[in-house]
Backbone bond lengths (Angstrom), bond angles and torsions (degrees), N, CA, C in turn:
res aa  C-N    CA-C-N  psi(-1)  N-CA   C-N-CA  omega(-1)  CA-C   N-CA-C  phi
1 M - - - 1.444 - - 1.541 107.18 -
2 S 1.293 117.01 131.60 1.401 124.52 -174.08 1.591 107.71 -75.66
3 A 1.270 119.01 166.78 1.516 129.50 -175.66 1.603 103.27 -64.00
4 K 1.295 109.23 -48.77 1.578 114.31 -174.66 1.478 108.89 -59.52
5 T 1.334 118.92 -45.01 1.504 126.36 -176.57 1.515 107.23 -63.18
6 Q 1.336 116.46 -43.59 1.520 119.42 -179.22 1.441 110.78 -66.08
7 N 1.351 119.94 -38.42 1.559 119.75 178.38 1.440 108.94 -71.50
8 S 1.238 126.60 -33.79 1.401 127.62 171.67 1.478 115.64 -59.58
9 F 1.344 112.87 -47.61 1.477 118.70 174.77 1.612 115.09 -59.85
10 N 1.418 110.39 -44.44 1.511 110.18 175.50 1.461 110.56 -62.58
11 F 1.316 119.78 -39.48 1.482 117.48 -175.26 1.481 105.86 -66.48
12 F 1.335 122.40 -40.31 1.454 121.89 179.81 1.532 114.20 -62.17
13 R 1.371 111.54 -38.47 1.474 119.87 177.69 1.510 112.25 -63.91
14 T 1.320 114.14 -42.29 1.446 121.97 179.05 1.574 113.09 -63.82
15 I 1.360 115.67 -45.05 1.410 119.39 176.96 1.620 111.71 -68.24
16 A 1.295 115.24 -35.48 1.462 120.14 178.41 1.572 108.89 -62.24
17 I 1.328 114.71 -50.17 1.496 116.90 -178.16 1.500 111.64 -64.77
18 S 1.380 117.17 -38.77 1.488 121.48 179.27 1.560 110.06 -63.53
19 T 1.402 114.61 -39.34 1.471 119.36 -178.93 1.587 109.42 -64.78
20 I 1.342 115.03 -41.62 1.465 118.64 179.64 1.583 111.19 -58.98
21 I 1.334 109.77 -46.63 1.551 112.12 178.34 1.486 112.11 -63.28
22 I 1.360 117.46 -42.48 1.416 117.58 177.20 1.528 113.22 -61.31
23 L 1.395 119.05 -41.38 1.384 117.88 176.68 1.547 116.54 -63.70
24 L 1.400 114.44 -30.68 1.455 118.39 173.98 1.452 115.56 -62.01
25 W 1.279 119.25 -22.80 1.438 125.30 172.97 1.492 117.81 -93.98
26 V 1.348 114.62 -41.72 1.424 125.93 -168.63 1.555 107.25 -73.29
27 V 1.326 118.18 -45.80 1.503 116.21 -172.63 1.520 112.80 -68.92
28 P 1.337 123.47 -38.51 1.418 117.53 173.75 1.615 114.12 -71.28
29 F 1.337 111.37 -29.11 1.473 118.37 179.40 1.571 107.52 -62.49
30 L 1.324 115.11 -45.19 1.565 121.23 179.31 1.447 106.52 -65.02
31 I 1.304 123.60 -48.16 1.391 124.72 -179.22 1.545 109.25 -56.19
32 L 1.367 115.98 -43.62 1.502 117.75 -176.55 1.595 103.93 -64.96
33 L 1.249 119.91 -37.91 1.517 122.21 -175.05 1.540 103.65 -67.93
34 W 1.248 121.13 -42.77 1.389 125.66 -173.03 1.564 109.04 -68.29
35 Q 1.276 117.04 -39.60 1.501 121.64 175.42 1.395 117.23 -82.04
36 A 1.332 116.73 -7.43 1.515 126.53 -179.14 1.511 111.23 45.25
37 G 1.280 116.36 47.26 1.475 120.86 170.20 1.562 111.23 82.29
38 T 1.248 122.62 15.34 1.405 122.50 178.55 1.564 111.89 -73.84
39 P 1.292 119.99 179.88 1.477 118.14 -171.46 1.475 117.66 -56.82
40 G 1.335 124.15 -13.10 1.448 121.11 179.02 1.519 112.26 -82.22
41 S 1.384 114.27 8.21 1.506 113.20 178.20 1.501 116.92 -73.49
42 Q 1.299 118.33 -1.48 1.489 124.72 172.15 1.538 108.79 -61.93
43 L 1.354 115.96 -28.74 1.447 118.52 177.60 1.459 110.45 -59.98
44 W 1.316 122.24 -36.77 1.429 125.21 -179.49 1.569 108.90 -57.20
45 G 1.344 115.99 -45.82 1.495 118.69 -177.90 1.521 109.86 -68.43
46 L 1.321 118.88 -40.18 1.462 119.85 179.00 1.528 111.85 -64.46
47 I 1.317 120.67 -47.96 1.357 120.17 -178.18 1.564 112.13 -70.33
48 S 1.317 112.75 -25.25 1.618 114.56 177.40 1.504 107.30 -67.09
49 L 1.348 118.55 -30.30 1.394 119.89 -178.57 1.567 112.85 -67.81
50 I 1.339 114.32 -19.81 1.412 121.62 175.50 1.500 110.48 -93.93
51 A 1.346 116.70 -43.89 1.437 120.61 -171.10 1.535 110.62 -75.25
52 L 1.295 120.53 -34.15 1.500 121.77 178.91 1.511 111.26 -63.63
53 P 1.347 124.20 -53.50 1.409 124.83 176.10 1.556 113.10 -55.79
54 A 1.392 112.09 -43.80 1.475 116.41 179.09 1.553 110.47 -59.58
55 T 1.294 117.18 -43.74 1.439 121.70 -179.56 1.559 110.72 -63.98
56 I 1.211 119.64 -38.21 1.400 125.74 179.79 1.515 111.05 -71.84
57 A 1.325 118.71 -47.66 1.438 122.57 -170.00 1.509 113.19 -84.86
58 S 1.297 117.99 -26.38 1.431 119.93 -174.67 1.473 122.19 -56.96
59 P 1.356 119.39 -42.06 1.487 120.22 173.55 1.479 111.92 -68.55
60 L 1.351 119.04 -29.76 1.467 123.83 -179.09 1.546 108.57 -70.15
61 V 1.320 114.03 -52.43 1.518 120.58 -176.53 1.494 110.38 -64.08
62 Y 1.394 115.33 -49.81 1.516 120.22 178.44 1.459 114.12 -56.92
63 G 1.266 116.78 -47.31 1.468 122.41 -178.94 1.490 110.90 -65.95
64 W 1.281 120.46 -41.94 1.466 127.23 -179.88 1.497 107.09 -65.26
65 L 1.355 119.30 -46.64 1.528 119.47 -170.58 1.638 109.93 -82.23
66 S 1.331 112.81 -29.82 1.563 112.93 -175.30 1.529 113.40 -99.25
67 R 1.309 118.22 -25.48 1.476 123.14 -172.60 1.535 105.98 65.78
68 D 1.254 121.95 15.99 1.506 122.37 177.46 1.583 105.53 -91.93
69 S 1.338 115.35 100.53 1.418 120.27 -176.55 1.585 112.30 -70.49
70 T 1.331 117.41 -34.87 1.434 122.31 179.22 1.513 109.38 -66.96
71 G 1.353 121.21 -49.89 1.377 125.68 175.32 1.510 114.58 -58.80
72 A 1.336 116.84 -42.26 1.418 121.83 178.76 1.559 111.06 -66.20
73 I 1.299 118.58 -38.14 1.419 121.51 176.45 1.607 109.62 -65.98
74 L 1.307 115.74 -44.21 1.485 118.85 177.95 1.543 111.14 -62.23
75 I 1.273 117.19 -39.90 1.490 122.56 176.46 1.531 111.12 -63.88
76 G 1.259 114.08 -33.08 1.480 117.82 -179.38 1.519 114.68 -80.90
77 T 1.412 115.70 -16.75 1.385 118.99 -178.26 1.553 119.29 -115.25
78 L 1.275 115.48 -40.48 1.421 119.99 -175.49 1.603 116.32 -59.88
79 P 1.385 115.12 -49.59 1.482 114.28 -177.15 1.465 113.39 -57.61
80 F 1.338 123.55 -46.86 1.338 127.85 -179.00 1.596 112.69 -63.68
81 L 1.243 111.02 -41.69 1.486 121.24 -178.91 1.502 109.95 -62.15
82 I 1.364 113.13 -46.85 1.524 117.56 -177.66 1.529 110.69 -71.82
83 I 1.343 115.97 -41.94 1.490 120.48 176.43 1.545 112.43 -58.78
84 T 1.301 116.48 -42.85 1.462 121.29 -174.02 1.607 105.97 -71.90
85 G 1.304 113.91 -35.37 1.498 120.61 176.36 1.481 111.61 -59.55
86 L 1.461 114.87 -41.99 1.486 118.36 -179.61 1.505 113.01 -73.27
87 V 1.416 118.00 -26.07 1.305 120.85 176.53 1.443 112.13 -71.55
88 I 1.346 115.49 -41.15 1.502 119.31 177.88 1.601 112.83 -66.27
89 I 1.314 111.86 -42.79 1.516 116.95 178.80 1.491 112.72 -62.08
90 T 1.283 118.67 -39.19 1.456 120.58 178.38 1.483 113.37 -79.43
91 G 1.295 118.21 -0.28 1.463 124.16 176.17 1.526 117.10 66.21
92 N 1.296 113.67 24.67 1.452 121.33 178.56 1.585 116.04 -94.50
93 G 1.333 115.50 -1.79 1.456 120.29 176.25 1.556 106.46 -83.47
94 P 1.404 109.55 179.91 1.481 111.12 176.95 1.583 111.98 -69.30
95 G 1.199 117.89 141.68 1.524 124.63 -171.07 1.500 108.12 -97.28
96 G 1.295 110.85 165.84 1.442 118.30 171.98 1.567 112.28 99.60
97 S 1.259 117.29 149.44 1.473 120.53 173.50 1.480 116.00 -68.18
98 Q 1.250 118.13 -18.37 1.496 120.46 -178.75 1.544 107.84 -68.45
99 Y 1.245 119.23 -26.57 1.462 125.27 -179.88 1.500 116.58 -88.24
100 L 1.422 116.39 -4.48 1.476 119.45 -173.35 1.448 109.71 -65.52
101 A 1.394 116.49 -51.39 1.493 117.10 -178.77 1.524 113.44 -64.47
102 Y 1.282 118.25 -34.07 1.493 121.42 178.56 1.529 107.48 -69.34
103 R 1.330 119.48 -43.58 1.458 124.04 179.37 1.491 110.71 -58.10
104 I 1.285 114.60 -49.23 1.601 121.01 -178.83 1.508 108.05 -59.81
105 A 1.339 118.24 -48.01 1.437 122.99 -174.41 1.586 109.50 -63.80
106 Y 1.297 111.83 -43.30 1.569 118.60 -179.85 1.456 111.00 -63.21
107 I 1.365 118.67 -48.29 1.506 125.61 -177.27 1.529 108.51 -63.67
108 A 1.334 111.71 -49.43 1.563 118.61 -179.40 1.535 110.94 -57.26
109 S 1.353 116.29 -43.16 1.464 116.22 -177.95 1.485 115.60 -70.28
110 L 1.341 114.37 -36.10 1.440 118.37 176.24 1.531 111.94 -65.62
111 I 1.385 115.41 -42.91 1.483 117.54 178.58 1.409 114.94 -66.48
112 L 1.378 117.96 -36.61 1.454 125.63 174.34 1.538 112.30 -62.65
113 A 1.293 115.69 -48.91 1.441 120.40 -179.67 1.496 111.36 -60.67
114 G 1.448 115.89 -46.30 1.422 119.33 -178.52 1.465 116.73 -66.37
115 G 1.353 114.87 -37.09 1.482 121.76 174.47 1.450 111.94 -62.33
116 L 1.298 117.20 -50.57 1.485 124.04 -176.21 1.486 110.16 -65.09
117 E 1.385 115.43 -36.54 1.484 117.67 174.92 1.526 111.53 -59.41
118 G 1.322 118.36 -49.70 1.498 119.62 175.45 1.527 114.27 -60.09
119 F 1.380 114.63 -38.50 1.461 118.11 -177.78 1.570 108.72 -65.61
120 F 1.238 119.74 -44.72 1.468 123.44 -178.36 1.567 112.76 -70.24
121 A 1.346 113.99 -33.10 1.446 115.49 179.75 1.505 109.59 -71.50
122 A 1.329 119.94 -33.03 1.424 124.10 179.53 1.508 112.16 -65.18
123 K 1.327 119.84 -19.63 1.464 119.27 -176.31 1.537 106.17 -77.77
124 K 1.322 123.34 -11.94 1.447 127.19 172.64 1.516 116.92 46.62
125 T 1.341 114.75 48.43 1.466 121.83 162.76 1.478 112.35 -121.80
126 T 1.227 118.48 164.51 1.532 119.98 -174.71 1.523 109.15 -64.33
127 G 1.367 114.90 -44.58 1.513 117.19 178.30 1.459 115.41 -62.88
128 H 1.323 120.42 -39.33 1.429 122.52 173.44 1.442 115.31 -67.52
129 L 1.392 118.01 -34.90 1.465 123.64 173.35 1.481 110.75 -57.75
130 V 1.390 117.62 -43.41 1.465 119.33 -172.69 1.561 104.45 -70.22
131 I 1.350 116.68 -37.16 1.517 118.02 177.47 1.541 109.30 -63.23
132 A 1.286 117.52 -40.78 1.518 119.45 178.81 1.460 111.27 -64.55
133 L 1.356 117.47 -40.97 1.400 120.80 179.27 1.617 114.23 -64.15
134 L 1.386 115.04 -38.71 1.385 123.39 174.64 1.513 109.53 -63.75
135 L 1.316 119.82 -42.38 1.475 124.82 178.29 1.534 107.73 -65.00
136 A 1.348 123.50 -36.10 1.423 123.20 177.67 1.579 109.32 -66.22
137 V 1.324 116.35 -39.81 1.431 116.39 178.14 1.551 108.62 -69.45
138 L 1.266 114.68 -36.45 1.526 116.01 179.85 1.604 110.41 -61.21
139 W 1.382 110.53 -41.57 1.503 118.75 -177.14 1.529 105.98 -61.85
140 A 1.395 115.44 -47.54 1.556 114.42 -179.93 1.552 110.29 -61.26
141 G 1.266 117.61 -41.36 1.470 117.09 176.01 1.371 118.69 -63.93
142 I 1.333 121.91 -39.34 1.462 122.64 168.31 1.517 113.68 -60.76
143 F 1.332 113.39 -45.41 1.517 117.42 -178.24 1.485 111.06 -59.18
144 F 1.360 117.11 -40.21 1.400 117.62 -175.48 1.517 109.91 -83.66
145 S 1.323 121.34 -20.09 1.426 120.38 173.35 1.531 112.13 -70.20
146 G 1.233 118.91 -19.06 1.448 122.95 -179.25 1.582 116.65 -93.67
147 I 1.288 112.75 2.26 1.452 119.62 177.36 1.476 109.87 -89.12
148 H 1.281 120.07 122.09 1.545 124.38 -176.16 1.510 108.71 -104.78
C-alpha cells in the first residue's frame, strides 16, 4: 500500500469516527427538539451516557492504536466543534452577548483539551499516555463546568 493510499485511508477513518461521535449527539438532540421537551426527552439522557464517554475516549483510543497524531487531533476537535456550532445555529445555547466571551472560552478549552489528548495519545509512550489521560479528565471537568 502506497503512502498516499495509507494517508487517504487514515483521513477516511478519522472522518468516519468523527461522524459517528457527531451522530451520537445530534440524533437525540434533534429528537428532543422535535418533541419539544415532551416525555421522550429521557432518550437524550440515555444517549448522552453513551455519547459523552465516546467523545472523551475516542481521541485517546484512536491516537494510541493508530499512532496517527493528525487524525487523533481531528477526532478530538471536530465532533465538539461541529456539535457546538449546530447548537449555536439552532439557537438553543445561552443567548445574549454577555455569554459570548464565556462561550468562546468554553468551546476553545474543550477543543484544545480534546486535540491535545489525541496528540499525546498518538505518541504511544507511557508518559504521553498519562498526559493524555489527564487531558481526558480535564476535558470532562471543563465539560461539566459548563452545564448550568
